[in-house]
C-alpha positions as CSV (number, residue, x, y, z in Angstrom):
1,M,-5.5,2.4,25.4
2,F,-4.3,2.9,21.7
3,V,-4.9,1.6,18.5
4,R,-3.2,1.3,15.1
5,K,-5.3,0.7,12.2
6,V,-3.8,-0.8,9.0
7,T,-5.6,-0.9,5.8
8,M,-4.1,-2.6,2.6
9,L,-5.1,-4.0,-0.6
10,L,-4.1,-8.0,-1.2
11,K,-3.1,-9.3,-4.4
12,P,-5.7,-11.6,-6.1
13,N,-6.3,-15.0,-4.6
14,S,-3.6,-14.2,-1.6
15,I,-6.1,-14.1,1.3
16,A,-5.2,-17.7,2.5
17,K,-1.4,-17.1,2.2
18,F,-1.9,-13.7,4.1
19,S,-3.9,-15.4,7.0
20,L,-1.3,-18.1,7.4
21,L,1.4,-15.5,7.5
22,M,-0.4,-13.5,10.0
23,E,-1.0,-16.4,12.3
24,R,2.3,-17.9,12.0
25,E,4.7,-15.3,12.2
26,V,3.2,-11.6,12.3
27,I,1.1,-12.0,15.2
28,P,3.8,-13.8,17.1
29,M,6.0,-11.1,16.4
30,L,3.5,-8.7,17.8
31,R,2.9,-10.5,21.0
32,K,6.7,-10.1,21.8
33,Q,6.1,-6.2,21.7
34,N,6.0,-4.1,24.8
35,G,2.4,-3.0,25.4
36,F,0.8,-4.9,22.9
37,Q,-2.8,-6.1,23.7
38,D,-4.6,-7.5,21.0
39,E,-5.0,-8.1,17.2
40,L,-8.0,-8.2,15.1
41,T,-7.9,-8.6,11.3
42,F,-10.9,-8.2,8.7
43,F,-11.0,-9.1,5.1
44,A,-13.3,-7.5,2.8
45,P,-13.6,-10.1,0.0
46,S,-15.2,-7.8,-2.8
47,E,-12.0,-5.5,-2.7
48,D,-9.4,-7.6,-1.5
49,G,-9.0,-5.3,1.2
50,V,-7.7,-6.0,4.8
51,T,-7.9,-4.3,7.6
52,G,-5.7,-4.9,10.9
53,I,-6.6,-3.5,14.2
54,S,-3.9,-3.6,16.8
55,L,-4.5,-2.5,20.6
56,W,-1.8,-1.3,22.6
57,D,-1.5,-0.1,26.3
58,K,0.0,3.2,25.1
59,A,1.1,5.3,22.4
60,A,4.7,5.2,23.1
61,N,4.7,1.3,22.8
62,A,2.6,1.6,19.6
63,E,5.2,3.9,18.0
64,A,8.1,1.8,19.1
65,Y,6.6,-0.9,17.4
66,S,6.0,1.2,14.3
67,R,9.6,2.3,14.0
68,G,11.2,-1.2,15.0
69,T,9.1,-4.2,14.1
70,Y,6.7,-2.9,11.8
71,P,9.2,-2.5,8.8
72,A,9.9,-6.3,9.3
73,V,6.2,-7.0,9.1
74,L,6.1,-4.9,5.6
75,K,8.8,-7.1,4.4
76,K,7.1,-10.4,5.2
77,L,4.0,-9.3,3.6
78,A,5.4,-7.6,0.4
79,T,4.7,-10.5,-1.9
80,L,1.0,-10.4,-1.1
81,I,0.1,-6.7,-0.9
82,E,-0.7,-4.0,-3.4
83,G,0.8,-0.5,-3.1
84,T,1.7,1.0,0.7
85,P,-0.3,0.1,3.4
86,K,-2.5,3.0,5.2
87,V,-1.7,3.4,8.8
88,D,-4.0,5.6,11.1
89,T,-3.8,5.7,15.2
90,Y,-6.5,6.5,17.7
91,E,-7.2,6.7,21.3
92,V,-9.6,4.5,22.5
93,L,-12.8,5.8,24.1
94,N,-14.5,2.9,24.7
95,S,-14.4,-0.8,24.9
96,T,-16.4,-3.9,25.9
97,F,-13.2,-6.1,25.9
98,H,-11.2,-3.8,28.1
99,K,-11.7,-1.5,31.0
100,I,-10.4,1.7,29.8
101,A,-13.1,4.4,31.2
102,A,-11.2,4.9,34.0
103,A,-7.8,5.1,32.4
104,V,-9.2,7.9,30.1
105,A,-10.9,9.8,33.0
106,A,-7.7,9.7,35.0
């Protein structure tokens, strides 16, 4: 399993619009991507920071999303965010939600 972690700063007072846009437009786009497993989004009110964690079956599918659909997602979010989001990627070692230990060991 593979993870994309995206962190960004929101413009002041835009969390409600951001949440609605994620629910109505971005998450449906994610669900159409090959290998997409799950999306978790966290908000840090003290700093207007948002972190999104998307889970993918393998790195190649996350990379295809990053090249293909992610630029369109950024355009949808452009009026709500400050600066450029930071993207980090990881291989998942453990999860209580997904059975991945056998896949990592293989």
